[in-house]
N, C-alpha and C positions, 0 to 999 in steps of 0.2 A: 279624399276624399270622398258615397252612397248616401248622403244626407239629403234630405229633400226639404228642408224646412229651415226655420230660424235657427235650429241647432245643428243640422247637418248629419248626414249619415257618416260623414267622415270628419272628425275634428282635426284640424290641421295645425301644424306648428307655425307660429308667426314670430318673427324677431322685430324688435323696435329699431327703426332706422329713419333718418331724415330723407325726404324725397327731393329729387332734383328735377328741374324743368327740362323738357325736350320740345323741339320745334315741330309743328304739325306737318311740315313738308308738303304744303299744298292743300291740306285739309282746312276746312273752315274752322277758325278758332272760336272758342267760347270763353266767357269769363269763368274764373275759378268759383265753383259753387258746389254745394253738397248735393250730389245727384240722388234723386229719389224715384225718378221714373225712367223706364227703359228708353223712352223716346229721347231722353237727354244724354244717354250714356255713350252713344256712337254718333259720329258725323261722317257723311259721305265725302270721300276724298276725291279731289280733282287736281290734275297736274302733278301727280305724285311720282315724277320721274326718278327722284333720288332713291326710291324704294326698289330693291331688287329681290325678286322671289327666288331665292336660292335656299336649298335644303341640305342640312348636314347629316341626315340619316338615310336609311335605305327605303326604297319604295314599298317593299312588302309590309313594313310596319305601318306605314301611312295608309295603305290599302286596307289593312286589318282594322285600323281605328275608324276609318270612314265607313266601312261595312257595318261596324257595330253601332255607329250613330244612325245609319239608315235602318238598322234593326229596331232601334228605339222609335224613329219617326214613323215607321210602318205600323206601330201599335196605336198611333194616334188617328183621330179623324182627319181625312185628307185636307179638310178646310180649316184645321186648327191654325191660328195666326201666330207668327213669330215676329217680334219687333226688332228691326235693325235701324236704330236711330229714327229718322223721319219716315221710314218705309216699313210696310208689313208684307210678309210673304207667308203663303200657306205651307203646311207640312208637306203637301204633295209637291209643291214647287221646290222646296228645299231639297227633297229627295232627287228631283230632276236635276237640280243644280249640282248636287254631289256626284251623280252619275256622269254628268258632263265633265266634271273635274277628273273623275277616275279615267274617263276615256282620254283626256288630255295627258294625264300622268302616264298612262300605258303607251301612248303614241309619241311622246316627246323624244327628240333625239338627244337631249341634254338639258342642262339647267337654263341655258340661254333660250332654247326653243320653248321650254316650259314657261319661262318668264314672259316671253312674247305672247304666248297664247292666253295666259291668265290675264294679262293687261288688256287684251283685245276683247275677251269674252265675259269678264267678271267686274261687278261693282265691288269696290273696296271701302269698308267702313272702319274708321279708327276710333278706339276708345279715347275719350277725352281725358282719362287719367285722373289723378288726384288734384291736378292744378288747372284743369281746363285746357291744357295744351298737349296732353298725351303722355305725361309721366306715369309710368307703371312701376310698382315694386313687385319683383318676382321672388317668391320663396319656393321651397320644394317639399314634397312629401314622398313617402315610400312605404313598402310593406315589410315590417320587421319580421325576423325569424327568432323565436324564443324556444328554450327547452322547457318541457312541462310534463305533467302527469295527469292521468284520469283520477287518481286517488291522492289524498293528502298524505304527506310524509314529513319527516324531519327536514328533508332537503327541499321539498316542494310544499311550502306552507302558506302561500299567498294566493287567494282565489281570483279567478275571473268570474264575474257575476253575469247571469242572464237577466233579462228585463223582469223587474218585480211586478207582481199582479196588482199591487196597490198604486202603481204609477199611472196617473190619469192625465190625458191631454185634453185641454179645454179650448175650443175655438172661440175667440172673443167676438168675431164678427156677428155671431148670433145675438149678441147683446146690443151692438151698435154698428152701423155701416162704417163709421170712422175707424173701426178696428179691423177692417178688411185685411186678411192675410196674417193677422196677429194671433198668437196663442200663448197659453201658459202651460207648464208641466207641473203638476201638483199631486198632492195626496189628501185624503180626508182624515181629519183628526177630531173626533168628537163632534161630528156634523159641521166642522169648519174646513174650508179649503185652505191649505197651507203649502208653502214651497216644498218641493221634494228634498230629501236629505242631501246635504252637501258632502264634499269629499272627506272632510274630517269626521263627520258623523258616520260615514260608511267605513272608512279605513281605520280610523283610530278608535272611535266609540263602538264600532262593529255592530251597528243597528240591524244589519241584514244577516248576520251570522246565524247559522242553524235553521234557516228558512228554506233550505233546499234549492238555493239559487246558484250554487257553485257549479260552473260548467267544467272548469279545469283548474289545475293548480300549477303555479310556477315558483321559481326560487327567489325572485327579486322584485320588490314593489316598484323600484325605479323602472324596470322593464315594463311593468304593467302600465305605469304612468305614460310612458312614451308610446306604448301600444294604443292607449286611449287617444293620445294626440293624433296618431296616424289614422285610427279608425278601423283598421283591419290588420291581420297578420297571420303568420304561419307558426304553428306550435309543433315542434318535433318531440314526439312522445317517447317515453322510456322503452316501450315495446318495439320501437322502430317505425311505427306508423306516423303519418303526418296529418294534422287536423287544422284546417283553415277556420278562422273566426272572423266575424264581421259585425259591424255596428248593428245593434238592435234597437237601442233607445238611448236617450240622454236624460239626465236629471233636470235639465232645463236651466241650470245655473249658468251665468255668463262665463265664457272662456276668458281667462286672464293669463298672459304670458309670464311664466316664472323667470324668464330671462330678464325681464324688467326689474325683478327683485334683486337679482345678482348684480345688475349694473348699478342700481340705486344704492346698494350696500357696499359697493366698490369691491365686491368679491371677484368679478370679472369686468374687464373694460369693454366698451362698445366694440373695439377692434377684435377682442378675444372671443366674443359671444358666438356660439354655434351650438347645434344640437349635441355634438360630441363633447364639447367643453362643459355644457350644463350636465350632461349625463355623468361624465367623469367626476365632476365636483360632488354630485349627490351620492354617488356610490362610495366616494372616499370620505364623506362626512355624514355617517348615518344618524348622528345626533341632531343634525340640522335638516335632515331629509324631510320629515313630516311637516315641519313648519313651513318650509319653502314650497313643497308640493301642494299643501293645503291652501296656499294663496290662490291657486286655480281651483275654484269650487266646482267647476264642471266635472261631471263623471259620466263615463260611457259604459253601457251594458252591451254584452255581446251575444251572438248566436253562432252555432256551428253551421258551416256551409261546405259544400263540396267543391265549389269553384270560386274564382275571384282574383283580385279584389274588385268589387263593384263600385261604380260611381252613382251619383244621385239620379241618373236616368236608367239605372238598373241594367247596365251592360258592363262587361269586364273591361277594366282599364288597360290601356296599352302603354307600356313603358316608353317614356320619352315623347309620347304623342297625345296623352290625355292631360287636360288642364282642368283646374277648378277655379271658378269665378263666382261672383255674387249672382245667384240664380234669379234674383229679383230684377236684375239689370240687363243681363246678356242672354241671348237665345240658346236654349239647351240643345246639345248635340251638334251645334254649328261648327262649320269648318272655319278655322282661324289661322293666323300667321303671327309668329312672335319673333322679336329681335331683342336679344339680351346677351348675357355672358354666362359661361359655364366653367367649372373648375377642372384643372388638369391635375391628376393624382399620380405620384411616383410609386415605386415599389415598396416604400415604407408607409404607404397610405397617407402621405402628406400632400396637401394641396400646394403645388409649386407655382401656379399662375392661373390667371383667368383669361379666357379667350372669347372673342365675340362669335356669336353664331346666330343663325336664323333657321326656322323650320315651320312647316305646316303642322297644325295640331287640331284636336277636336275638343270642344267644350263639353265635357262629360261628367263634371263633378262640381261640388260646392263645399263650403266649410264654415264652421262657426266663426273662425277668425278671418275669413275671406269676405270682407265687406267693402262695398264702394266700387267706384269705377276705376280706381287706381291700384287694384290688387289682383294678382293672379298666382296660382300655385301649380307647379309643374310636377307631374308624377314621374318619378325616376325608376321605379321598378321594385324588385324584391331583394332583400339581403343586405349584406355588409356594405358593399361599395355604393349601392343605391342610397344607403343611409348616410354615408360620408358626403356624397354629392348633394343630396337633398338637404341635409342638415347645415350645409355651408351657404346655401343659396339665400341671398338677400340683395339681389342685384337690381339695377334699374334697366328699363327697356321700354318697348312699345308693343302694342297688341292691335291686330286688325282682324276683321271678319269679312268673309268673302261670300258673295252670292252671284250666280250667273245673271248677266244683264237681261232683264225681262222685257216682254212686250208691255206697252203702257197699261193694258188691261189686267196685267198680273202684278203690278206694283200698286199698293194701296196706301 
């Protein structure tokens, strides 16, 4: 996930899957529609006794995630409005709400006590999902670790590029109000505005080579591809130092899942598809590699950073606690609660089963593939095991947002 726009600071991996319906459990139902406005993305829940606020992680990580969201909210004007379905709350009130939750978290005697207090003090809003009834598709993302070098060599021959100076962002709302929030990413060619170079032009035709844009060099183009999908990563350098890299810009081309290509060509079945399976196939079939990867024309440029990874609200993500959603529909930085399944991994790094879980999370990121009221991406952390867990995630579940019950004059 650090993306703040239609392309996202963090381009995330998305797998194709059919969605299934879930019952709203006491929330007001809506017809299945394509949600375009945040007012239509969430519904206020009433009589939601079947929902239990239990959490499968430690309190410290939740405290850290909430504090980082508060850090973001404090940078905003106190009267900035956030939309929670039919209601709006100011940034100042959301901070107050989160501090109340932190007090409850610290003072609760256990999960039952926490559940009781949350029910009594908080409003709960449920995402209407992809079907108008709450069905969410959960995927995962992580921060990969790659081997690399500051200098090009026979072993490290593939560059990570930084943002090109000729990449231009054009806000379309200047031309017409009907394009509010829309933009294009382009370059100028003989006084013409044209789309920026696609993946094939950059990686195969090498249109950026020799322009001084090379940040670092790595040994495998497949690793670069998946680093771009995740949006940030850690590079272990030859000299023993570690360099973090982070999303700097996108070429503006649409993100397209190469998993769809492998399924359509019957290379992998829908049951077999996962990040690890796709990566293994590409590394084992170098002659097919470029053709398949070029299907995704989206390309990410990086910058060196000292800390991270960052989400689209410019705070460091918390493993297991940060989620990415459609920034146009759901309140940034908000406290949320998810119910879905997670993989169990054995000593051979194989997934042995899926178990149900629920936990509190914070909405701190977005992604080019995370669009609509029925999508959410969970940040799993850094390294190998986070990658296995994130790459396997394509589970169904539910997502809720929480705000302290306000006085009538604080709800708009």
